[in-house]
N, C-alpha and C positions, 0 to 999 in steps of 0.2 A: 918677473916669473919666479916662482919658488922652486929652486932646483937643489938646494943644499941646506945644511943646518944653519949655515951663516945667514942665508936668506930668511930663514924662519926666525932666527934671533933678532935680525934687523926689523922684521915685521912686528915682533913682540915689543920691541923698543918704540917703534912708531905708534903702536896702539896706546902707549902710555905718554905720548908727547903732549906737551901743554898746548900746542897749536892745533886748532880745530881742523884746519885743512889737512895737516899731516895725518891726524887720526882718521879723518874721513876717507882719505885715500887708502890707508892701511885696512880699514874695514871693508872697503870695496874689493881689495885684493884678497882678503880673507874669504869673503863670500864667493869669489870666483874659484878659489882653489881648494876650499875646505871640504868639498864633496869627494875629493880624491882620497882613497884609502892610504896611499903612500904618504900623503901630506899629513893625514891624521896621525899615522904611526910616528912620523917624524916629530909632530907636535908633542906626542907622548914622551919621546926621549928628552925633550926640552924641560919636562917637569922635574927632572933631576940633574940635567946637564947644562941648562942655560946659566950664563954667568951671574945674573942677579936674582935674588930671592923673589923680587916683585915679578920678574919675567917667568920664573918657575911657577909661581902662584897663578899668574895670568894664563899660562899654558894649560894648567889643570882646569881653571874655570872655563876656558874656551871649549875644552873637551866636554864638560858637563852641559854647557849651554847648547852646543852644536850637535851632540850625539843623536837626539831624536830626529833631527832633520837629515843628518848624514846617513843614518841607518837605512832609511827608506831607499837611498840611491845605490847602496852597495849590493853586490852579488854575494852568494853564500861563501865563496872562497875569501873574499875581502872581509866579510863579517867575522869569519873565524880568525883571520889574521889580526883584526882590530881587537877582538876579545882576548886573544893570547897576549898581544902587546900591552893591553891595559892591565892584565894580571901581573905581567912582568914589572910594569911601572909600580904597582902597589907593593910588590915584594921587595923592590930595590930602593924605593924612596925612604929616606931617613929623616925627613923634616915633617914634624907634626902638622904644621899649617898646610903644607902642600898635600900631605897624605889625606887630610880631612876633605880637601876639595876633590882629590882623586876618588874618594869614596862616593862623592856626589855623582861623578861621572860613571862609576860602576853601577850606582842605583839607577841612573838614567838608562844605561845599557841593559840592565836586568829587566827593566820595564819594557824595553823594545823587544827583547827576546821573548818575553811572555806574550806580548801583544801580537807579534808577527809569526811566532813559531809555536805558541801555546806550550812553552816549556819553561822550566826553572833552570837558571844558569847554575848548574851543580858545581862546575869547576870553581866558580866564585865562592860558593859556600865552603868547599873543601879548603880553599886558600884561607878563608876567614877562620875556620876552625884550627888550621895549622898555626895561624897567628896567635890564637888564644892559648895554645899549648907551647908557644915559642918563648924565647928569651927577651924579645924586644918589647919594652913597655909601650912605646908609641904605636907599635903595630897592634898590640892588644887593645889599646884604647880605640884606635881607628876601626878595628874589627867590630867592637861593641857599638860604636857610634853608627857604623854602617848597618848593623843589624836593626837598630832603632829605625833608621830610614826605610829599610826593606819591609819591616813589619807595617809601617804606615802606608807604603806604596803597593806591596804585593803580599799582604799578610796571609791571605787565604792559601796561597801557593806554598807558604812556609809551614803550614799547619802540621804537616807530617814530621817536621823537624823540631817542633816545640818541646817535646819531651826531652830530647837530648840536649837542646839548648838550655833548658831549665837546670840540668845538672851541671853544665859547664859554667853557667852564671853563678851558681852557688860557690863553685871553686874560685871564681874571679872575685867574689865578695870578700875573700880572705887574702887577696893579692897584697903583696908588699907595697905596691904603688897605689897611692891615694887616687890618682886619676883613673886607674882601672876599676877601683871600687865604685867611684862616682858614676862611671860609665855603665857599670853593671846594674846599678840601681835604676838608671834610665831605661835599660832593656826590660827590667821587671815591670816598670810602669807602662812601657809601650805594649808589651805582650799581654799583660793582664787587662789593659784598656781595650784591646782589640776585640771587635765584635766576633771575629772568627775563632777565638780561643775555645769557646764551648764549655759546657759543664764538665765534660770528660777531661778536657785539657787542663783545667785548673788544678787537678790533683798532682800534676807534675811540677807545680809551682808552689806547693805548700811549704816545701823545704826552703824555697827562696824567701817566703814570707818570714819564717822563723829566723833565717839568717839576716834578713833586713833589720829585724828588731834587735838582734845582737849587735849589728853594725851601729845602729843608732845609739844604743846604750853605751857602747864603748866610746863613741864619739862624744857623748855628753860628759864623759869622765875625763876627757882630754883637758889640758890646761887652757885657760882663757885665751892666751895669745897664740895657740896652735892654729896655723892657717887652714888646716884640714878640718877643723871642727865644724865650721859653718857649712861647707859644701856637703859633708857626709850627713849632717843632720837634715839639711834641706832635701837632699836626694832620697833619704830614707822616708821622710814624711810624704814626699810626692809619690813614692812607690806604694806605700801602704794603703792609700785610699783605694786605688783600683784593685789591689790584691784582696782587700777585705770585701769590697763590693762583689768581686767575682766568686770568692769562696763562700760568702754568706755565713762565715764562722763567727759565732758569738764570742768565743774565747779570743779569736784574733782581733775582733772589734774592741773588746775590752782592753786588750794589751796595747793596741794602737792608741786608744783613748788615753790610757795612762801615760804613754809616751808623749802624746801631745800636751798633756797637763804638765809633765816634767819640763818640757821645752818652754812652755809659757811661764813657768816659775823660775827658770834658769837665769840667773843674773850675770853669768860669766860668758855670754855669747859675744860680747863686744860689738864690733861693727856689723856682724852678721845677725844681730838680735832681731832687727826689723824683719829681715827676710825669713828667719826661722820662725818667728812668732806668726807671721802671716801664713806660712805653710802649715803650721800647727792648727790654726783656726780653719783653714781650708780642709785639712784632714778631718777635723771634727764635723764639719759640714757634710763631708762625704759619708762618714760613719753613721750619722743619724738617719741617713736615707736607706741604709742596709736593712732589709726586713728582719725584725727581731734581733738586730745587732746590738741595740741599746734599749734597756727597759726604762720604765718611768723613773725609777730610783737613780739610774745612771744619768738620765737627762736632767733631773733636779739637781744632782751634784755637779754637773758640768756647767750649768747656766751661770752661776755666780762668777766662775772663773772667766767665762767668755765676756760677761758684762764688765768685769774689771779691765779687760783688754780694750774695751770700747772707749776708754779715756785717751784723748789725744794729749800726749805728754808735752808736745812742743807745738802748740797751735801757731798759725801764721797771724801775727798781729795786724798785718795789712790786708789779709783776706781771710775772714773768719769762716768762710765756707770751705777753705782748703783743708781737708781732713787727711791725716796720716793714713798710710796704707794698712797699718795694723788695726787702727780704730775702725776703718771702713770694713775690713775683713770681719771684725767682731760683729758689727751691725748686720752685715749680710748673713753671718752665721746664725745669729739669733733669729733672723727672719725665716731661715730654713728650719731651725728647730721648732719654731712655733707652728709652722705649716705641718710638720710631722706629728707633733704632740701639743696642740694648742693649750689645753688646760694646764698641764704640768709646767710648760715653759712660761706662760703668762703669770702664773702664780709665783714662780721663782724669780722672774724679772721684777715684778711689782714689789716683792719682799726685798730684793736687792736695792731697788730704787729708793724705797722708803728709808733704808739705812744710809744710802749714799747722800740723800738730801740733808742729812744731819752733819755732813762733813764740813770742816772749815775751808776746804779747798774748793774754790768756785768751779774748777775744771771737773771735779768729781760730780758736782751737782749738775753741771751742763751735760756731762756724759750720761747721767741717769735719765735726764729728760729725753735725750736722743735714743737711748736704748729702749725705753718704754715705747716711744713712737715707732721704732722699727719693729718691735714685737707686735704691736697692734696692726701695723701695716701688713705684716706677714699673716696674721690671723684674719684680717679683713672684718672681724667681728668685734664690736665694742662690748665691754662688760660694765655693769652698773657702777657709777662713780668714776669712770675712766678718766674724766677731765679734771678731777679734783687736784691731782698732782700738778698739772700744768697751771691751773688757776692760781694755786698757792705760790707757785714759782714766779708769777708775774711781779711780785713785790720784792724779789731778790735784789740785793744791793749790787750784784755783779752783772755787768753788761753781757758776759758770756752766757749766763743762765737765761736772762730775758730774751736774748737773741735766739737761744735754743727753743724757748717756748713759742715764739712767733713762727719760726721755721717749721716746727713740728705741728703746730695747730693747723697751719695751711695744708701740710701734707696729709694729716689725718682727715681733715674735712673732705679732701678729694678722694681718699682711699677707702675709708670705712663704708661698709654697706649701709644704705639708709634703713633705719628702723627707729623705734621709739627710744631705745637706749642711746643710739648715736645722736639723735636729735636732742635729747636731754643734755648730753655732754656739750654739744655745739652751742646750745643756748647758755649753758653755764660759762663757756668760754667767752661768748659775746658780752655777757654781763661783767665778766672779769676784765675784759679789754676796756669796757666803758668806764670802769672805775680807775683803771691804771693809766690809760693813754694821756690824759691831760698833764700828768706829772712826769712823763718820760723826758729825759734830757738828752738822750743820744739820738741824733738825726737818723742814723742808720737803723737803729732798733725801732724808732717811730715809723719809719717807712715800712719796715717789715711787719710791724703790728697792723698798719693800715692794709697791707697786702693780705695778711691773714684774715682780717675782718671781711674784706671783700670776698676772699675765697669761701669763708664760712657762709656768708649771706647767699652766695650763689647756690649752695647746697640745701638751703631751706626754702620752704614755700612761704608765701605771704602770710598764711594763717599761722604757721609755726613761728615765724619771727615776730609776730604782732606783739607778743608779751614783753619783748625786750627792745622793740623798735624805738620807742621814745628815748630810752636811756642811751642806746648806742648812737643814734643820730645826734642827740644833745652832746654827747662826749666828742664826737667827730667835729661838730661845729665849734665847740669850745677849743679843741686841740688846734683846729685850723686857725682860729683867731689868735691863739697864743703863739702859734708858729709865725704868723704874719707880723705880729708885734715884735717878735724876736729876730726879725730878718736882718737886723743890723749887727747881730752877734757874730761870733767867729765862724759861722757856717758859710761855706762857699756857695756861690750862686747856683752851681750845678747841684749840690746837695739839697739846697732849699727847694729847687724846682722839682727834684725827685720826690721829696717829702710831700710837697703840696699836691703833686699829681697823684700820689698814692692815696692821700686823704680824700681828694675829690672823687677818685675812683671808688673808694670804700663808701662814701656817701651815696654815690650813684647806685651801687649794688644794694645798699641797705634800703634805699628809697624805692 
């Protein structure tokens, strides 16, 4: 039976025991007594008074998990007592890890108050505002993090407070503590992403948008080794997308786009570069969706920068399909750009690719193939001569480039809408594969080439493929024979089987 704080401390220790039997018994005891308001309040005291940090964190977690179930069983008097005790816990806790979990318990309680009483827990909001004006940095961070959670869970009920919150957040963006600034940026993102902000509400957050740009600019000027640089840049980029989308301000979109370009060009981001560059590309992807946020000239200017980011600087030699997150973000970004403005984006991508194919760096050439493919996938419409770049690249000396052609040919065959332009390009690709495949020396690329041929053949009718059928079947048979004769080479049995299966499958599709 739980009758004292010592009993509760022992229960918390038992819940952390390595022995399954001990933990199971403790969980049953917790289920039996946790519906009692007195025990719940006693558990709250252990969040700052239990001997071990792990026990204090566990006590806070139990409150968060159990509160929805407990609340239904409590009378009004006990509910008021629990709310008061929880606020006291928040105010007296001095450990950031525990305070964060207590915030989750407050969020759960706030949802119960809204659900069962149709009310907003105003006392909690007053406490959080007092934290934001207080001297404790960990409480300021905890308050901002809890506001993010509350916006996500009961955002509509907070709508009346958004104007005041916007002004407080602007102040917090200039806080001396980096953690407070980062948490403030998260609040901006949460509020401006919320469906319940409304057109009238965004005007209260325009100042926050300007302050966010200031924070980002200041962060970029920090030294490369400053640990605050990355988190501030990432937080700013995350916040600006929703703000720009909600405000629909062209000036803000242009300022945010310039910031994203500066981040992509920044060589001093160190270990945070990958994260910062990914967020910059995601911001550009959000900005191009804003109606009238970016015009054709803006799009044309941004596309080459995005295309350059599509190069995977450190590809996995063991898994050629394992693409870095920045390169993948750039490909996704181009696909969105082309859906918004197909003509401008495709022209800019093709111009970039033609120049990139002249590079001595094979990874530049492979990236150009991929980015063209993603652009056409976004448009879903082919343009005259669309396959010429891929066909020419089949003869590239680098395996990376040939692999990219095979992968992209299969993808485009499946994605492009059927019409005479698409068909013309697919037939050009088949003719190119017919000339190239017998000379391919890489088993992996040969398998992918066969898979691409099979995919293309499936998209063409028998009448359409008739003009190149003899050539492609002859090439596949020749390649199959050459592969069988080379079975004794350094290729493993598994690789050989995969190549042969792909070639037979391509023959079946072509026939």
